[in-house]
PyMOL commands that place a pseudoatom at each C-alpha (Angstrom):
pseudoatom trace, name=CA, resn=MET, resi=1, chain=A, elem=C, hetatm=0, pos=[-21.496, 36.904, -30.234]
pseudoatom trace, name=CA, resn=SER, resi=2, chain=A, elem=C, hetatm=0, pos=[-17.785, 37.558, -31.035]
pseudoatom trace, name=CA, resn=ALA, resi=3, chain=A, elem=C, hetatm=0, pos=[-14.948, 34.696, -30.396]
pseudoatom trace, name=CA, resn=THR, resi=4, chain=A, elem=C, hetatm=0, pos=[-13.727, 36.421, -27.329]
pseudoatom trace, name=CA, resn=GLY, resi=5, chain=A, elem=C, hetatm=0, pos=[-17.347, 36.784, -25.476]
pseudoatom trace, name=CA, resn=GLU, resi=6, chain=A, elem=C, hetatm=0, pos=[-17.833, 32.984, -26.303]
pseudoatom trace, name=CA, resn=SER, resi=7, chain=A, elem=C, hetatm=0, pos=[-14.473, 31.715, -24.667]
pseudoatom trace, name=CA, resn=LEU, resi=8, chain=A, elem=C, hetatm=0, pos=[-15.312, 34.086, -21.589]
pseudoatom trace, name=CA, resn=GLU, resi=9, chain=A, elem=C, hetatm=0, pos=[-18.381, 32.473, -21.304]
pseudoatom trace, name=CA, resn=LEU, resi=10, chain=A, elem=C, hetatm=0, pos=[-17.067, 29.111, -21.412]
pseudoatom trace, name=CA, resn=GLY, resi=11, chain=A, elem=C, hetatm=0, pos=[-14.005, 30.272, -19.196]
pseudoatom trace, name=CA, resn=SER, resi=12, chain=A, elem=C, hetatm=0, pos=[-16.489, 31.251, -16.702]
pseudoatom trace, name=CA, resn=ALA, resi=13, chain=A, elem=C, hetatm=0, pos=[-17.949, 28.191, -17.049]
pseudoatom trace, name=CA, resn=VAL, resi=14, chain=A, elem=C, hetatm=0, pos=[-15.213, 26.006, -16.032]
pseudoatom trace, name=CA, resn=PRO, resi=15, chain=A, elem=C, hetatm=0, pos=[-14.579, 25.754, -12.095]
pseudoatom trace, name=CA, resn=LEU, resi=16, chain=A, elem=C, hetatm=0, pos=[-12.135, 27.656, -10.632]
pseudoatom trace, name=CA, resn=SER, resi=17, chain=A, elem=C, hetatm=0, pos=[-10.093, 24.517, -9.196]
pseudoatom trace, name=CA, resn=GLN, resi=18, chain=A, elem=C, hetatm=0, pos=[-9.607, 22.778, -12.815]
pseudoatom trace, name=CA, resn=GLN, resi=19, chain=A, elem=C, hetatm=0, pos=[-8.610, 25.707, -14.382]
pseudoatom trace, name=CA, resn=GLY, resi=20, chain=A, elem=C, hetatm=0, pos=[-5.017, 26.293, -15.418]
pseudoatom trace, name=CA, resn=PRO, resi=21, chain=A, elem=C, hetatm=0, pos=[-2.090, 24.638, -17.444]
pseudoatom trace, name=CA, resn=ALA, resi=22, chain=A, elem=C, hetatm=0, pos=[-3.019, 21.367, -16.400]
pseudoatom trace, name=CA, resn=PRO, resi=23, chain=A, elem=C, hetatm=0, pos=[-6.555, 19.474, -15.404]
pseudoatom trace, name=CA, resn=THR, resi=24, chain=A, elem=C, hetatm=0, pos=[-6.944, 18.254, -12.116]
pseudoatom trace, name=CA, resn=ARG, resi=25, chain=A, elem=C, hetatm=0, pos=[-6.477, 14.863, -13.080]
pseudoatom trace, name=CA, resn=VAL, resi=26, chain=A, elem=C, hetatm=0, pos=[-3.184, 15.155, -14.072]
pseudoatom trace, name=CA, resn=VAL, resi=27, chain=A, elem=C, hetatm=0, pos=[-2.032, 17.209, -11.349]
pseudoatom trace, name=CA, resn=ALA, resi=28, chain=A, elem=C, hetatm=0, pos=[-3.154, 14.701, -8.916]
pseudoatom trace, name=CA, resn=GLY, resi=29, chain=A, elem=C, hetatm=0, pos=[-1.860, 11.799, -10.643]
pseudoatom trace, name=CA, resn=PHE, resi=30, chain=A, elem=C, hetatm=0, pos=[1.418, 13.644, -10.800]
pseudoatom trace, name=CA, resn=GLY, resi=31, chain=A, elem=C, hetatm=0, pos=[1.289, 14.568, -6.871]
pseudoatom trace, name=CA, resn=PHE, resi=32, chain=A, elem=C, hetatm=0, pos=[0.494, 10.844, -6.236]
pseudoatom trace, name=CA, resn=TRP, resi=33, chain=A, elem=C, hetatm=0, pos=[3.695, 9.586, -7.958]
pseudoatom trace, name=CA, resn=LEU, resi=34, chain=A, elem=C, hetatm=0, pos=[5.732, 11.717, -6.012]
pseudoatom trace, name=CA, resn=PHE, resi=35, chain=A, elem=C, hetatm=0, pos=[4.053, 10.630, -2.967]
pseudoatom trace, name=CA, resn=LEU, resi=36, chain=A, elem=C, hetatm=0, pos=[5.206, 6.932, -4.209]
pseudoatom trace, name=CA, resn=LEU, resi=37, chain=A, elem=C, hetatm=0, pos=[8.367, 8.125, -4.883]
pseudoatom trace, name=CA, resn=SER, resi=38, chain=A, elem=C, hetatm=0, pos=[9.019, 9.429, -1.306]
pseudoatom trace, name=CA, resn=ASP, resi=39, chain=A, elem=C, hetatm=0, pos=[7.584, 6.065, -0.022]
pseudoatom trace, name=CA, resn=ILE, resi=40, chain=A, elem=C, hetatm=0, pos=[9.857, 4.232, -2.007]
pseudoatom trace, name=CA, resn=ILE, resi=41, chain=A, elem=C, hetatm=0, pos=[12.870, 6.291, -0.979]
pseudoatom trace, name=CA, resn=LEU, resi=42, chain=A, elem=C, hetatm=0, pos=[11.674, 5.747, 2.540]
pseudoatom trace, name=CA, resn=PHE, resi=43, chain=A, elem=C, hetatm=0, pos=[11.514, 2.029, 2.199]
pseudoatom trace, name=CA, resn=ALA, resi=44, chain=A, elem=C, hetatm=0, pos=[14.961, 1.941, 0.319]
pseudoatom trace, name=CA, resn=VAL, resi=45, chain=A, elem=C, hetatm=0, pos=[16.594, 3.319, 3.556]
pseudoatom trace, name=CA, resn=LEU, resi=46, chain=A, elem=C, hetatm=0, pos=[14.975, 0.872, 5.780]
pseudoatom trace, name=CA, resn=PHE, resi=47, chain=A, elem=C, hetatm=0, pos=[16.144, -1.881, 3.508]
pseudoatom trace, name=CA, resn=ALA, resi=48, chain=A, elem=C, hetatm=0, pos=[19.632, -0.302, 3.653]
pseudoatom trace, name=CA, resn=GLY, resi=49, chain=A, elem=C, hetatm=0, pos=[19.789, -0.001, 7.032]
pseudoatom trace, name=CA, resn=TYR, resi=50, chain=A, elem=C, hetatm=0, pos=[18.579, -4.071, 7.301]
pseudoatom trace, name=CA, resn=ALA, resi=51, chain=A, elem=C, hetatm=0, pos=[21.373, -5.193, 5.124]
pseudoatom trace, name=CA, resn=VAL, resi=52, chain=A, elem=C, hetatm=0, pos=[24.103, -3.442, 7.393]
pseudoatom trace, name=CA, resn=LEU, resi=53, chain=A, elem=C, hetatm=0, pos=[22.506, -4.753, 10.662]
pseudoatom trace, name=CA, resn=SER, resi=54, chain=A, elem=C, hetatm=0, pos=[21.218, -7.947, 9.739]
pseudoatom trace, name=CA, resn=GLY, resi=55, chain=A, elem=C, hetatm=0, pos=[24.039, -9.857, 11.184]
pseudoatom trace, name=CA, resn=ALA, resi=56, chain=A, elem=C, hetatm=0, pos=[24.658, -7.615, 14.278]
pseudoatom trace, name=CA, resn=THR, resi=57, chain=A, elem=C, hetatm=0, pos=[22.598, -9.873, 16.292]
pseudoatom trace, name=CA, resn=ALA, resi=58, chain=A, elem=C, hetatm=0, pos=[24.293, -9.395, 19.894]
pseudoatom trace, name=CA, resn=GLU, resi=59, chain=A, elem=C, hetatm=0, pos=[24.678, -13.182, 20.104]
pseudoatom trace, name=CA, resn=GLY, resi=60, chain=A, elem=C, hetatm=0, pos=[21.307, -13.725, 20.228]
pseudoatom trace, name=CA, resn=PRO, resi=61, chain=A, elem=C, hetatm=0, pos=[18.548, -15.511, 17.937]
pseudoatom trace, name=CA, resn=THR, resi=62, chain=A, elem=C, hetatm=0, pos=[19.281, -15.122, 13.825]
pseudoatom trace, name=CA, resn=GLY, resi=63, chain=A, elem=C, hetatm=0, pos=[16.734, -14.569, 11.422]
pseudoatom trace, name=CA, resn=ALA, resi=64, chain=A, elem=C, hetatm=0, pos=[16.912, -18.669, 10.123]
pseudoatom trace, name=CA, resn=GLU, resi=65, chain=A, elem=C, hetatm=0, pos=[16.317, -19.594, 13.728]
pseudoatom trace, name=CA, resn=LEU, resi=66, chain=A, elem=C, hetatm=0, pos=[13.504, -17.340, 14.037]
pseudoatom trace, name=CA, resn=PHE, resi=67, chain=A, elem=C, hetatm=0, pos=[11.593, -16.998, 10.754]
pseudoatom trace, name=CA, resn=ASP, resi=68, chain=A, elem=C, hetatm=0, pos=[8.603, -19.488, 10.166]
pseudoatom trace, name=CA, resn=LYS, resi=69, chain=A, elem=C, hetatm=0, pos=[8.788, -19.637, 6.453]
pseudoatom trace, name=CA, resn=ARG, resi=70, chain=A, elem=C, hetatm=0, pos=[5.791, -21.406, 6.094]
pseudoatom trace, name=CA, resn=HIS, resi=71, chain=A, elem=C, hetatm=0, pos=[3.752, -19.068, 8.015]
pseudoatom trace, name=CA, resn=VAL, resi=72, chain=A, elem=C, hetatm=0, pos=[5.773, -16.069, 5.786]
pseudoatom trace, name=CA, resn=PHE, resi=73, chain=A, elem=C, hetatm=0, pos=[4.870, -18.087, 2.634]
pseudoatom trace, name=CA, resn=LEU, resi=74, chain=A, elem=C, hetatm=0, pos=[0.819, -17.597, 3.227]
pseudoatom trace, name=CA, resn=GLU, resi=75, chain=A, elem=C, hetatm=0, pos=[1.362, -14.185, 4.193]
pseudoatom trace, name=CA, resn=THR, resi=76, chain=A, elem=C, hetatm=0, pos=[2.778, -13.535, 1.115]
pseudoatom trace, name=CA, resn=ALA, resi=77, chain=A, elem=C, hetatm=0, pos=[-0.020, -15.356, -0.445]
pseudoatom trace, name=CA, resn=CYS, resi=78, chain=A, elem=C, hetatm=0, pos=[-2.742, -13.619, 0.981]
pseudoatom trace, name=CA, resn=LEU, resi=79, chain=A, elem=C, hetatm=0, pos=[-1.022, -10.297, 0.085]
pseudoatom trace, name=CA, resn=LEU, resi=80, chain=A, elem=C, hetatm=0, pos=[-0.497, -11.140, -3.913]
pseudoatom trace, name=CA, resn=ALA, resi=81, chain=A, elem=C, hetatm=0, pos=[-3.950, -12.183, -3.798]
pseudoatom trace, name=CA, resn=SER, resi=82, chain=A, elem=C, hetatm=0, pos=[-4.842, -9.005, -2.514]
pseudoatom trace, name=CA, resn=SER, resi=83, chain=A, elem=C, hetatm=0, pos=[-3.198, -7.397, -5.545]
pseudoatom trace, name=CA, resn=ALA, resi=84, chain=A, elem=C, hetatm=0, pos=[-4.963, -9.281, -7.841]
pseudoatom trace, name=CA, resn=THR, resi=85, chain=A, elem=C, hetatm=0, pos=[-8.237, -8.641, -6.495]
pseudoatom trace, name=CA, resn=CYS, resi=86, chain=A, elem=C, hetatm=0, pos=[-7.284, -4.980, -6.081]
pseudoatom trace, name=CA, resn=GLY, resi=87, chain=A, elem=C, hetatm=0, pos=[-7.090, -4.563, -10.002]
pseudoatom trace, name=CA, resn=PHE, resi=88, chain=A, elem=C, hetatm=0, pos=[-10.424, -6.818, -10.359]
pseudoatom trace, name=CA, resn=GLY, resi=89, chain=A, elem=C, hetatm=0, pos=[-12.060, -4.207, -8.181]
pseudoatom trace, name=CA, resn=THR, resi=90, chain=A, elem=C, hetatm=0, pos=[-10.043, -1.443, -10.500]
pseudoatom trace, name=CA, resn=LEU, resi=91, chain=A, elem=C, hetatm=0, pos=[-11.316, -2.886, -13.960]
pseudoatom trace, name=CA, resn=ALA, resi=92, chain=A, elem=C, hetatm=0, pos=[-14.575, -2.521, -12.387]
pseudoatom trace, name=CA, resn=VAL, resi=93, chain=A, elem=C, hetatm=0, pos=[-14.705, 1.031, -11.426]
pseudoatom trace, name=CA, resn=LEU, resi=94, chain=A, elem=C, hetatm=0, pos=[-13.941, 1.789, -14.764]
pseudoatom trace, name=CA, resn=ARG, resi=95, chain=A, elem=C, hetatm=0, pos=[-17.248, 0.184, -15.961]
pseudoatom trace, name=CA, resn=THR, resi=96, chain=A, elem=C, hetatm=0, pos=[-18.841, 1.556, -12.952]
pseudoatom trace, name=CA, resn=ASP, resi=97, chain=A, elem=C, hetatm=0, pos=[-19.808, -1.921, -12.291]
pseudoatom trace, name=CA, resn=SER, resi=98, chain=A, elem=C, hetatm=0, pos=[-20.632, -1.338, -8.490]
pseudoatom trace, name=CA, resn=ARG, resi=99, chain=A, elem=C, hetatm=0, pos=[-21.673, -4.806, -7.477]
pseudoatom trace, name=CA, resn=ALA, resi=100, chain=A, elem=C, hetatm=0, pos=[-18.478, -6.219, -9.137]
pseudoatom trace, name=CA, resn=MET, resi=101, chain=A, elem=C, hetatm=0, pos=[-16.297, -3.250, -7.769]
pseudoatom trace, name=CA, resn=PHE, resi=102, chain=A, elem=C, hetatm=0, pos=[-17.661, -3.947, -4.075]
pseudoatom trace, name=CA, resn=PHE, resi=103, chain=A, elem=C, hetatm=0, pos=[-17.029, -7.798, -4.284]
pseudoatom trace, name=CA, resn=TRP, resi=104, chain=A, elem=C, hetatm=0, pos=[-13.571, -7.105, -5.319]
pseudoatom trace, name=CA, resn=MET, resi=105, chain=A, elem=C, hetatm=0, pos=[-13.060, -4.257, -3.110]
pseudoatom trace, name=CA, resn=PHE, resi=106, chain=A, elem=C, hetatm=0, pos=[-13.907, -6.165, -0.331]
pseudoatom trace, name=CA, resn=THR, resi=107, chain=A, elem=C, hetatm=0, pos=[-12.481, -9.395, -0.873]
pseudoatom trace, name=CA, resn=THR, resi=108, chain=A, elem=C, hetatm=0, pos=[-8.760, -7.410, -1.115]
pseudoatom trace, name=CA, resn=PHE, resi=109, chain=A, elem=C, hetatm=0, pos=[-10.043, -5.969, 2.442]
pseudoatom trace, name=CA, resn=VAL, resi=110, chain=A, elem=C, hetatm=0, pos=[-10.192, -9.653, 4.026]
pseudoatom trace, name=CA, resn=LEU, resi=111, chain=A, elem=C, hetatm=0, pos=[-7.032, -10.750, 2.118]
pseudoatom trace, name=CA, resn=GLY, resi=112, chain=A, elem=C, hetatm=0, pos=[-5.391, -7.280, 3.532]
pseudoatom trace, name=CA, resn=ALA, resi=113, chain=A, elem=C, hetatm=0, pos=[-6.491, -8.045, 6.869]
pseudoatom trace, name=CA, resn=LEU, resi=114, chain=A, elem=C, hetatm=0, pos=[-5.585, -11.495, 6.906]
pseudoatom trace, name=CA, resn=PHE, resi=115, chain=A, elem=C, hetatm=0, pos=[-2.025, -10.767, 6.132]
pseudoatom trace, name=CA, resn=LEU, resi=116, chain=A, elem=C, hetatm=0, pos=[-1.936, -7.906, 8.993]
pseudoatom trace, name=CA, resn=SER, resi=117, chain=A, elem=C, hetatm=0, pos=[-3.305, -10.421, 11.556]
pseudoatom trace, name=CA, resn=MET, resi=118, chain=A, elem=C, hetatm=0, pos=[-0.506, -13.345, 10.431]
pseudoatom trace, name=CA, resn=GLU, resi=119, chain=A, elem=C, hetatm=0, pos=[2.155, -10.667, 11.003]
pseudoatom trace, name=CA, resn=ALA, resi=120, chain=A, elem=C, hetatm=0, pos=[0.809, -9.505, 14.090]
pseudoatom trace, name=CA, resn=LYS, resi=121, chain=A, elem=C, hetatm=0, pos=[0.969, -13.562, 15.475]
pseudoatom trace, name=CA, resn=GLU, resi=122, chain=A, elem=C, hetatm=0, pos=[4.607, -13.568, 13.712]
pseudoatom trace, name=CA, resn=PHE, resi=123, chain=A, elem=C, hetatm=0, pos=[5.367, -10.147, 15.771]
pseudoatom trace, name=CA, resn=ALA, resi=124, chain=A, elem=C, hetatm=0, pos=[3.500, -11.441, 18.949]
pseudoatom trace, name=CA, resn=SER, resi=125, chain=A, elem=C, hetatm=0, pos=[5.062, -14.796, 18.859]
pseudoatom trace, name=CA, resn=MET, resi=126, chain=A, elem=C, hetatm=0, pos=[8.951, -12.907, 18.622]
pseudoatom trace, name=CA, resn=VAL, resi=127, chain=A, elem=C, hetatm=0, pos=[8.420, -10.768, 21.135]
pseudoatom trace, name=CA, resn=ALA, resi=128, chain=A, elem=C, hetatm=0, pos=[7.020, -13.887, 23.428]
pseudoatom trace, name=CA, resn=ALA, resi=129, chain=A, elem=C, hetatm=0, pos=[10.020, -15.599, 22.702]
pseudoatom trace, name=CA, resn=GLY, resi=130, chain=A, elem=C, hetatm=0, pos=[12.289, -12.463, 23.813]
pseudoatom trace, name=CA, resn=ALA, resi=131, chain=A, elem=C, hetatm=0, pos=[13.236, -10.940, 20.272]
pseudoatom trace, name=CA, resn=GLY, resi=132, chain=A, elem=C, hetatm=0, pos=[11.648, -8.079, 20.584]
pseudoatom trace, name=CA, resn=PRO, resi=133, chain=A, elem=C, hetatm=0, pos=[13.093, -5.111, 18.828]
pseudoatom trace, name=CA, resn=SER, resi=134, chain=A, elem=C, hetatm=0, pos=[15.483, -3.834, 21.540]
pseudoatom trace, name=CA, resn=HIS, resi=135, chain=A, elem=C, hetatm=0, pos=[17.100, -6.997, 21.987]
pseudoatom trace, name=CA, resn=SER, resi=136, chain=A, elem=C, hetatm=0, pos=[19.764, -6.749, 18.723]
pseudoatom trace, name=CA, resn=ALA, resi=137, chain=A, elem=C, hetatm=0, pos=[20.189, -4.071, 16.488]
pseudoatom trace, name=CA, resn=PHE, resi=138, chain=A, elem=C, hetatm=0, pos=[19.276, -6.742, 13.901]
pseudoatom trace, name=CA, resn=LEU, resi=139, chain=A, elem=C, hetatm=0, pos=[16.027, -7.464, 15.387]
pseudoatom trace, name=CA, resn=SER, resi=140, chain=A, elem=C, hetatm=0, pos=[15.470, -3.694, 15.286]
pseudoatom trace, name=CA, resn=ALA, resi=141, chain=A, elem=C, hetatm=0, pos=[16.420, -3.092, 11.901]
pseudoatom trace, name=CA, resn=PHE, resi=142, chain=A, elem=C, hetatm=0, pos=[13.733, -5.905, 10.939]
pseudoatom trace, name=CA, resn=PHE, resi=143, chain=A, elem=C, hetatm=0, pos=[11.142, -4.674, 13.086]
pseudoatom trace, name=CA, resn=ALA, resi=144, chain=A, elem=C, hetatm=0, pos=[11.371, -1.209, 11.394]
pseudoatom trace, name=CA, resn=LEU, resi=145, chain=A, elem=C, hetatm=0, pos=[11.385, -2.801, 8.042]
pseudoatom trace, name=CA, resn=VAL, resi=146, chain=A, elem=C, hetatm=0, pos=[8.502, -5.171, 8.283]
pseudoatom trace, name=CA, resn=GLY, resi=147, chain=A, elem=C, hetatm=0, pos=[6.482, -2.708, 10.698]
pseudoatom trace, name=CA, resn=THR, resi=148, chain=A, elem=C, hetatm=0, pos=[6.568, 0.209, 8.639]
pseudoatom trace, name=CA, resn=HIS, resi=149, chain=A, elem=C, hetatm=0, pos=[5.495, -2.359, 5.571]
pseudoatom trace, name=CA, resn=GLY, resi=150, chain=A, elem=C, hetatm=0, pos=[2.575, -3.326, 7.767]
pseudoatom trace, name=CA, resn=LEU, resi=151, chain=A, elem=C, hetatm=0, pos=[1.398, 0.271, 9.168]
pseudoatom trace, name=CA, resn=HIS, resi=152, chain=A, elem=C, hetatm=0, pos=[1.032, 1.204, 5.065]
pseudoatom trace, name=CA, resn=VAL, resi=153, chain=A, elem=C, hetatm=0, pos=[-1.117, -1.884, 4.862]
pseudoatom trace, name=CA, resn=SER, resi=154, chain=A, elem=C, hetatm=0, pos=[-2.901, -0.945, 7.675]
pseudoatom trace, name=CA, resn=LEU, resi=155, chain=A, elem=C, hetatm=0, pos=[-3.536, 3.210, 6.439]
pseudoatom trace, name=CA, resn=GLY, resi=156, chain=A, elem=C, hetatm=0, pos=[-4.295, 1.388, 2.799]
pseudoatom trace, name=CA, resn=LEU, resi=157, chain=A, elem=C, hetatm=0, pos=[-7.332, -0.785, 4.286]
pseudoatom trace, name=CA, resn=VAL, resi=158, chain=A, elem=C, hetatm=0, pos=[-8.520, 2.233, 6.004]
pseudoatom trace, name=CA, resn=TRP, resi=159, chain=A, elem=C, hetatm=0, pos=[-8.051, 4.455, 3.057]
pseudoatom trace, name=CA, resn=LEU, resi=160, chain=A, elem=C, hetatm=0, pos=[-10.261, 1.222, 1.252]
pseudoatom trace, name=CA, resn=VAL, resi=161, chain=A, elem=C, hetatm=0, pos=[-12.824, 1.871, 3.608]
pseudoatom trace, name=CA, resn=ILE, resi=162, chain=A, elem=C, hetatm=0, pos=[-13.151, 5.080, 3.123]
pseudoatom trace, name=CA, resn=MET, resi=163, chain=A, elem=C, hetatm=0, pos=[-13.209, 4.731, -0.467]
pseudoatom trace, name=CA, resn=LEU, resi=164, chain=A, elem=C, hetatm=0, pos=[-16.080, 2.197, -0.634]
pseudoatom trace, name=CA, resn=LEU, resi=165, chain=A, elem=C, hetatm=0, pos=[-18.307, 4.823, 1.500]
pseudoatom trace, name=CA, resn=GLN, resi=166, chain=A, elem=C, hetatm=0, pos=[-17.827, 7.422, -0.786]
pseudoatom trace, name=CA, resn=VAL, resi=167, chain=A, elem=C, hetatm=0, pos=[-18.832, 5.196, -3.874]
pseudoatom trace, name=CA, resn=ALA, resi=168, chain=A, elem=C, hetatm=0, pos=[-21.730, 4.019, -1.617]
pseudoatom trace, name=CA, resn=THR, resi=169, chain=A, elem=C, hetatm=0, pos=[-22.866, 7.835, -1.142]
pseudoatom trace, name=CA, resn=LEU, resi=170, chain=A, elem=C, hetatm=0, pos=[-21.429, 9.760, -4.263]
pseudoatom trace, name=CA, resn=GLY, resi=171, chain=A, elem=C, hetatm=0, pos=[-21.542, 7.212, -6.967]
pseudoatom trace, name=CA, resn=PHE, resi=172, chain=A, elem=C, hetatm=0, pos=[-18.903, 6.868, -9.982]
pseudoatom trace, name=CA, resn=GLN, resi=173, chain=A, elem=C, hetatm=0, pos=[-17.955, 10.683, -9.831]
pseudoatom trace, name=CA, resn=PRO, resi=174, chain=A, elem=C, hetatm=0, pos=[-14.822, 11.472, -11.502]
pseudoatom trace, name=CA, resn=MET, resi=175, chain=A, elem=C, hetatm=0, pos=[-12.944, 12.474, -8.362]
pseudoatom trace, name=CA, resn=VAL, resi=176, chain=A, elem=C, hetatm=0, pos=[-13.782, 9.352, -6.887]
pseudoatom trace, name=CA, resn=ALA, resi=177, chain=A, elem=C, hetatm=0, pos=[-12.684, 6.970, -9.641]
pseudoatom trace, name=CA, resn=ARG, resi=178, chain=A, elem=C, hetatm=0, pos=[-9.173, 9.072, -9.504]
pseudoatom trace, name=CA, resn=ARG, resi=179, chain=A, elem=C, hetatm=0, pos=[-8.926, 8.464, -5.800]
pseudoatom trace, name=CA, resn=PHE, resi=180, chain=A, elem=C, hetatm=0, pos=[-9.502, 4.513, -6.337]
pseudoatom trace, name=CA, resn=PHE, resi=181, chain=A, elem=C, hetatm=0, pos=[-6.769, 4.689, -9.520]
pseudoatom trace, name=CA, resn=CYS, resi=182, chain=A, elem=C, hetatm=0, pos=[-4.447, 6.219, -6.828]
pseudoatom trace, name=CA, resn=PHE, resi=183, chain=A, elem=C, hetatm=0, pos=[-5.357, 3.483, -4.373]
pseudoatom trace, name=CA, resn=GLY, resi=184, chain=A, elem=C, hetatm=0, pos=[-4.522, 0.863, -6.727]
pseudoatom trace, name=CA, resn=LEU, resi=185, chain=A, elem=C, hetatm=0, pos=[-1.088, 2.405, -7.722]
pseudoatom trace, name=CA, resn=PHE, resi=186, chain=A, elem=C, hetatm=0, pos=[-0.395, 2.293, -3.570]
pseudoatom trace, name=CA, resn=TRP, resi=187, chain=A, elem=C, hetatm=0, pos=[-1.381, -1.156, -2.984]
pseudoatom trace, name=CA, resn=HIS, resi=188, chain=A, elem=C, hetatm=0, pos=[0.433, -2.278, -5.951]
pseudoatom trace, name=CA, resn=ALA, resi=189, chain=A, elem=C, hetatm=0, pos=[3.420, -0.695, -5.010]
pseudoatom trace, name=CA, resn=LEU, resi=190, chain=A, elem=C, hetatm=0, pos=[3.064, -2.432, -0.826]
pseudoatom trace, name=CA, resn=ASP, resi=191, chain=A, elem=C, hetatm=0, pos=[2.990, -5.948, -3.074]
pseudoatom trace, name=CA, resn=ILE, resi=192, chain=A, elem=C, hetatm=0, pos=[6.230, -5.007, -4.675]
pseudoatom trace, name=CA, resn=VAL, resi=193, chain=A, elem=C, hetatm=0, pos=[7.993, -3.762, -1.391]
pseudoatom trace, name=CA, resn=TRP, resi=194, chain=A, elem=C, hetatm=0, pos=[6.939, -6.709, 0.025]
pseudoatom trace, name=CA, resn=ILE, resi=195, chain=A, elem=C, hetatm=0, pos=[8.275, -9.198, -2.597]
pseudoatom trace, name=CA, resn=GLY, resi=196, chain=A, elem=C, hetatm=0, pos=[11.317, -7.374, -1.530]
pseudoatom trace, name=CA, resn=VAL, resi=197, chain=A, elem=C, hetatm=0, pos=[10.894, -8.037, 2.090]
pseudoatom trace, name=CA, resn=PHE, resi=198, chain=A, elem=C, hetatm=0, pos=[9.848, -11.632, 1.359]
pseudoatom trace, name=CA, resn=THR, resi=199, chain=A, elem=C, hetatm=0, pos=[13.431, -12.233, -0.733]
pseudoatom trace, name=CA, resn=ILE, resi=200, chain=A, elem=C, hetatm=0, pos=[16.094, -10.184, 1.161]
pseudoatom trace, name=CA, resn=VAL, resi=201, chain=A, elem=C, hetatm=0, pos=[14.802, -10.293, 4.989]
pseudoatom trace, name=CA, resn=TYR, resi=202, chain=A, elem=C, hetatm=0, pos=[13.026, -13.960, 4.975]
pseudoatom trace, name=CA, resn=LEU, resi=203, chain=A, elem=C, hetatm=0, pos=[14.689, -16.134, 2.034]
pseudoatom trace, name=CA, resn=GLY, resi=204, chain=A, elem=C, hetatm=0, pos=[18.025, -14.579, 2.508]
pseudoatom trace, name=CA, resn=ALA, resi=205, chain=A, elem=C, hetatm=0, pos=[17.955, -15.171, 6.486]
pseudoatom trace, name=CA, resn=HIS, resi=206, chain=A, elem=C, hetatm=0, pos=[21.063, -16.989, 7.725]
for i in range(1, 206): cmd.bond("trace and resi %d" % i, "trace and resi %d" % (i + 1))
show_as sticks, trace
zoom trace
């Protein structure tokens, strides 16, 4: 058989979705990095808005009066710990170790859910004290920034559940492994954003 015939047979054996100038994993990874970049831009805008409006309390309570830094420290510890467990879970995916992967990712889910419950408790106590998002520009910016981060964490937990179901049904296929890698990037990015929130919003409260 000629070289041309062999190349045609090899080309027909490759799925159409994987043919092109770059492999699927490269295209998917590049697209996800673009998504993360757009998310970082969103949070940069929210941080800028908070920086401008943090002093506009409308003669209401300030951040220093509202924030329980011990409570926020526990929130931060939960989220940072979940980043570590997510990393261990990603390594287990690379080893195709399902038992370790389920353990570490389930722990990640529990820590993320605990973080969200503590954040919801904080929001509820502020609203009950009359410090809701409509009270002042400062509180509007606070709830917009922290609430958007919380929404991302919620979506991340839903994504994680879907990924665990995919592993249970499909196993460690390359498609599933790529998605777990993207999830890990997303979760670590949320931790980085939260470090900014913790430093600028809570520790910088005055």
